[in-house]
N, C-alpha and C positions, 0 to 999 in steps of 0.2 A: 395513166401518170400516177407516178409514186407520190406519196407525200413527202417532201423533203421540210416540213414545219419544224420547228423546235420542241414542241409538245409533242410528235411525233419521234423523233429522233430520242426524247427522255423516255417515251413508252416502249423503245424498240430495245433500248440499253437494260432497261429495268427488267424485261422478258427475258434479253439474254441470259443475265447474271442471275435473274431468280433462283435457280437451283443452289448456287456457291452460298449466296445470301441467306438462303433458309438452313441450308447446313452448317455454317456459321454459328446462325442463332443456335441451333439444336447445341452444338456443341458448348456453347456460353450458359444454355441454361442446363446442364449437365452440373454445374460447379453448384451447390447447394450453399449458396452464399445467406444463410440465415442469420440475420443480424442481431436477433432477440435471443439466441441461443450461443452461449459462450464456447462451445465445443462446435462452433462452425467459424471461429473466428479465422483461422487460417483458410477456410475456405472463402469468407470474405475478399482477404486479402489475395486469394488466388484468383477471384472475379475479377478484379480490381487490376490485378497484374493481367489478366488475359485481354480485358479491355484498351489498356492503354498500348499495348503491343498490337491487337488489332487495328486501333487507329492510325498507329504509325503506317501499319502495313496499307492501311486505305489512302494516305496522302499526308497525315497530318504532321508538318515539322514537328510540332511541339506534342506531346502525349505522354504523362507521368504521373505515379502515383502520389498523391498529397497526403502527408499523414495529418491524424486530428488525434487530439487526447483518447479517442476512440478506435474505431475503426476508418481505413483508407477511404478516401475520395480519387478520381480521376479528374485530372485536366487536362483540355486538349486547345490549343490554337493553331489556326490555318491562317496568315494575314491575306489578304487581298492583293493583290498587284496595282490596283488603282490608291494614289495616296487618298485619295478624297472619300474612299468609301467608309459608310458606318460601320459599328461594331454591331455586333449580334452574338447573345452569349444564350445557349439550349441548356436548360437545367432538366436532368432526370436522377435515378438512382439506380444501383446494381444490386442491392439488397433484397432479398424475398422474406415472405412469411413464411412461417415452419409448416411445413407439410408431411403427412407420412401415409403410405397406403390405408393403414387403420382407419384413416378420418374419413374413409370413403369414395377414396381416389380408385377409378376404375381399373389404374395402369402407375405404375410405379411415378412420382410427381417430378423426379427429376431423371428421367428418361423419356425425352419428348417422344411423341406419338403424332401421327400426322392422319386427321379420320374425317372423310365429308367434308374438305375444304378446310380444315381448322384443325391448328396444331395446340396438341395439350400436353400443360407442363406447368409445374410453380414458375410464375416471372414470365410467361410466354406474352402476358397481357401488361402485368405492372412488375415491373416497369421495364423490361430488358429487350423486350421486342419493340416499345415505343421509344425506347433510348438507339437502339440498333438501326432504326429505318434511316436515320439520319446519316449513315455511313455509305448505304448505296444512293440514298438522295443525293448527296454530294457530288458523287462520281457521278452520278447520271446530269446533273446538273452541270459538269466540266466536261462532258463527252458529249451535251448538245450547243453550249457554248464556244467549245473548241480552245477555254481558256485554261492556264495551267492552275490558277487559283480562284475560289471563291469569289462573287460579286461583293461579297461583305467580309469583314474581319471577322471571321467564324471560331467562335469559342465554345467549349462544352465545359459544364461542371456537373459532373455524375457521381453523388454521394453515396454512402454506405451504411448509412444507418435512422434511413426514412422510414423502415419501418419498425423500428423501436424507439422512435421519438425524437430522432435528428436532434442529439442532445448536444451534439459538438458542432454544427452544419452553420450556425451564426457566427460562432467563433472563428470558425474558419473563413465565412466570407468576409468579415470585419479584418482578419489578418492579411488576407489577399486582395483586397479592395481593389486595390491599383492594377492586379494582374486582370481582376475578374470585370473591371468598367467595362460598359457596354451602353449603348444607346438605346437596346431594345433588349428582354430577356423574353425567349420562349420556354417555356414550360411545358415537355413532353410527360406529362402524367397526369392524364385525365382524359375523359372519354366525349364522346357523342349522343346524342339523343336516340338514336337508332341505326339501324343498317341501312334502313331507306330515305331517313332525316339527318343529312350531315350539318353537325353542328360547331359553331366557336363558343368556346366557355371565355367571359367576357369578367370575371371576378369571383373571388372566393372570402367567404366570411371569416373573420378572425374569432378568437375564444379569450375568454378569461375564467379561470373558474377557482370557488374557495371552499372551503372546510370553517363552517363554525362550531366550535365547542361551547357548549352552554353547561355550568357546573351552579348547583344549588347548595342543599343539603351538603355535609363533608362524607355522608354516608348516605345509603339507602335507609329511608325513615318510616315508620308504621304510618300509614293512611288513614287510620282509624285516632292516633293520638295526636296526630299532628298538621293531617290533610284539610286544606281549608285555609290555614294559619300562617303557612310557609308559601314562598313563593315556589311552581313546579318547573322544573326546567324544560321538561317534556311537553309543558302548557306553551311555553314563549316559544319553543321550537315548531309548534303546531300554528301558532298565532304568526311566527315568522311567515313560514309558508306561505298559508293563507293571505297574506296581506301582499304580496311580491306582485300579483296582477290585480287590476279592476275588472270592475262586471263586462268591459270590453275586450278583454286580456290584454292590455297595454302593461306593462310594468312600468311600477311605482314609484321605482326609485328617482328622486329627482336629479335632473342633468342625463339621466339615461337616454334620451333623445336627441342630446346636443348636437348639433354637426349634421345630423341624419335627414339626407336631403329625399322629398318626395320623389315618386316616379313621375316621370313626363308620360302625357296620354302617348306619345310615342314608343316609349318602353314598354308601357304595360301593352300595347298593341302587338310588339315584339314575341312576349311573353305566350299571351293568347293564340300566338299562328301556330304554336306544337301543338300536336295532337295529342294531349295530355286527358288519360283515362282516370278520372278519379277514385273510380271505382278499384281499376285493376293496381290502382298507385296503394290504396288501404289494402287491398290484399297481399303486397309485396310491402308495405310496414306492418304486417300482423294486428292492424287496428281497424276499429269498427264504425269510427265516425269521424271526419274531418273539424278541426277545432283550432282555434287561434286568434290573433289579434283582428277584431272586425273590421268589415271595410277591406281585406284583402284576400286575394285567392289562394288558394294554397300552395302554388307557384311561387308568387309573391312571397307567401308567409317565409318559404324555406331559404329562398334565394335571397330577397333583397330586403328583408327587415330583420331587425337585431330581436332576441329573444332570452326569457331567462327559463330554466328548467331545473327543477327539485331533481337533482340524480340520485339522491338516499336522503333519509332522514330515521332516526331511531334512537332509543332511550328507553331506560327500566327493562322490566322485566319482559321476556320472550319466548318464556320457556310454556310446555304446557300448563294449563289450569291457571287460576288465579294466585297472584300473589300482591296483597293489597298494600301497596308502598307508594311514597313518593319519591321519585328515584334522584339520585343525588347528579345525573347528569343526563343530556341528551346531545345531539348532533344533527346536522344538517350539511347537505354536501349542496354547492349549487355551481352550473354553468351559464355563462353568457356568452351566447353569439353575437358576434361584431359585424357593423357593415360600415361602408366607405364613410368617414366623416367622424367617428369614434375614435376616440385615444383611449388604449387599454387600462392607460395608469390614470387617466379621468376617471373612468366607468369603476375602477377599483377603491377609488376613493369615495365616490360617490357611496358605492354599497358597503364602506365603512361606516360612514356615516350615518347612512339610513337604518343600518342594523342596532349601531348605539345607541338611537334616539329611542328604540323600542324594546330596550332591556330594562326590564324593572329593578327596582332597589332590591339587594338580595340574591340577585344572579350575577355570575361572574361570566365573563365571554371572552374568547379569543377568535381571530379570524386569520386563516392563512391563506396567501393564495397560491397557485402555480405560475410558472412560466407562461406570459401571455403571447399570442401570435393575432399578429396585427390582419385587419382586413387589406384586402387590395381590390381595386376597380378600375379598368381600360374604358373610358371613355368610346362611345361606338362610333365616334368621327376620328379617332386616333389614327393619324397615317401608318402606326406598325400594324394595329389590328385591319383595318383594310387591306396590306398587304396579305395577312393570313386568310383575308377573307376570298380575295382574289386568287390566290394559288392554290386553296384548297375549293374554290369553284371550277378551276382549272382542270383539277382531278377527277372531280367527283359528277362534273358534267352537269349539275343542276343548283339551285339558290341554295346557299347556306345561311341558315339561322343560328340564333344565338342562344345559350343558356348561361346562368350562372350555377356556381356550386354552393350546396348548405355548408359543406364542411371547412375544414380548413387546414393549410399546409403549408412547408418552409419557404412556398414561393413569396409570401409576406414580406421575410428575410431579405431576400433578393431585393424586392422594391425598394424597403425601407432603409437597406444600407448604400445602395450602387445608385438610389437617386434614378432607376431606369422604370420606363412601362413595362409590365408583366402581361404576355399576351400567352395564351394557352393552345396548343397545338396537339391532338389526341384523337386516335380512331377507334379505341376499344368502346366498347357497346355493353349493356347493361348483364347481357345473358354471359358475356366473359368469365363472370364469377370471381372476380377478385377477392381473395383472401379465404375463398372457398374450396372444395376439394373440386379436383376436375376443372381450374382454371385452362383458360382456351383463350387461344386469337383466331380468330376470322381472319382466313388469309388472302382474301382480295382485299378486306380493308386495310391490313397492314401494307399490301403493296401500293394502295391508294396513299397511305401515308408517305411511303418512300417517293412516290408521284410529288405527293404537294411538298415534300422537303426538296425533291428538287426545283421547284419552282420558286419556292419561298424567297430563294437567295438574293434572286434578282428582283422578285418586286419587291423586296424590303430594302435593296440598295436604290433603287428608283423613289419609293414611298420618303422614306427618310431623309434622301438628299433632297427632294423638292419643298421638303417642310422644315429646313433648316433655318433657323434666324440668320437673316444677313452679316456677314461677316464686318465688322468694325475695320475702316481702312486703317494702315499701320502710320 
């Protein structure tokens, strides 16, 4: 007896269209959309135009290039035929990191090569492959359901500057907030724990960073004639850095931990389920010991705890031999990774106050902060997250576990501006080599991403609709 289940219909459709899908992806990957290089600005635009045209071909009634003050993004919208359907926005990016054969690539980074079940090319995993799997996923969804439109109002926003800092992304989201409005956001710019352990990311840390400039004498002065009798800005810099943490690795800035929620026993247990090899992790980190806030595991420190890091410290003479001076200036660069519950601007104010309280008379200082990124976290019991887990479980046929990301990204801008929960759906694995030579994507996993996407829209339609608050009678 043949299997006529919806899941089998999805798999059959994907298998039938696999070749054309991979050919299209390879065509897109040949466009060197390197946003960090001005000479590739036309390529980034060509990439955006290619994607908009392909999404139109896929069936999206709306697919257009959106201009920014920098490089263009792509927006697409496919309304559901169900007037009660929730709205879901997918985020990704079509720009890529620089790449050249001389960097250590085995083949031309912009001429995709399929070898041993993998596609090698810049952007294969980060992020063109993970954006593009939604184009086949939505078609498989329609083929299996027999519908003419998705079960949700499906929107895509694919930016063109993520690899160069997303300088204009928040302004774009703010300007187009009405068009981007959604009940949930799916970020397809992330990965899984490993090939054999599929996972869903539930959050990313935010970041605030600053540079502190310290000025003492108006010029370098003789340490024999004046040392020990005037304040030394390099000494002040060293004392600031030394005072940043206590003996338990906790940040000493007053108010830094305000709003930070402790992990529940259930959350800690879920992290502990992952097959984490600390020795292997240290090898990847090119480090020789684990360290950090006392009372937390390595993964808990990287994913769930806020941190302060000294990114640089300098001042005075740095050349060969001695130079006996009191230097005129010193500098410290700090960054703070933030978790859910922390406000970057409140942390900034606290760091300013903490710094000012430690500056002695005779030292002038200034502190400059960069643009912050807010943290984002989706509760484990959120219906949209559970929909992602169910869809992924159907595709992979096994239990889906949970991770978080220690880094930061533009996803928080979507959560902040649109007020919608952010979910992460990615199939990339650590060996894919994001930003490195010979970046690749595992084709079997890429197609599992397609399959997950095909199931996701029905799962989200049911999950979000079931948890809507009751409407107030007119």
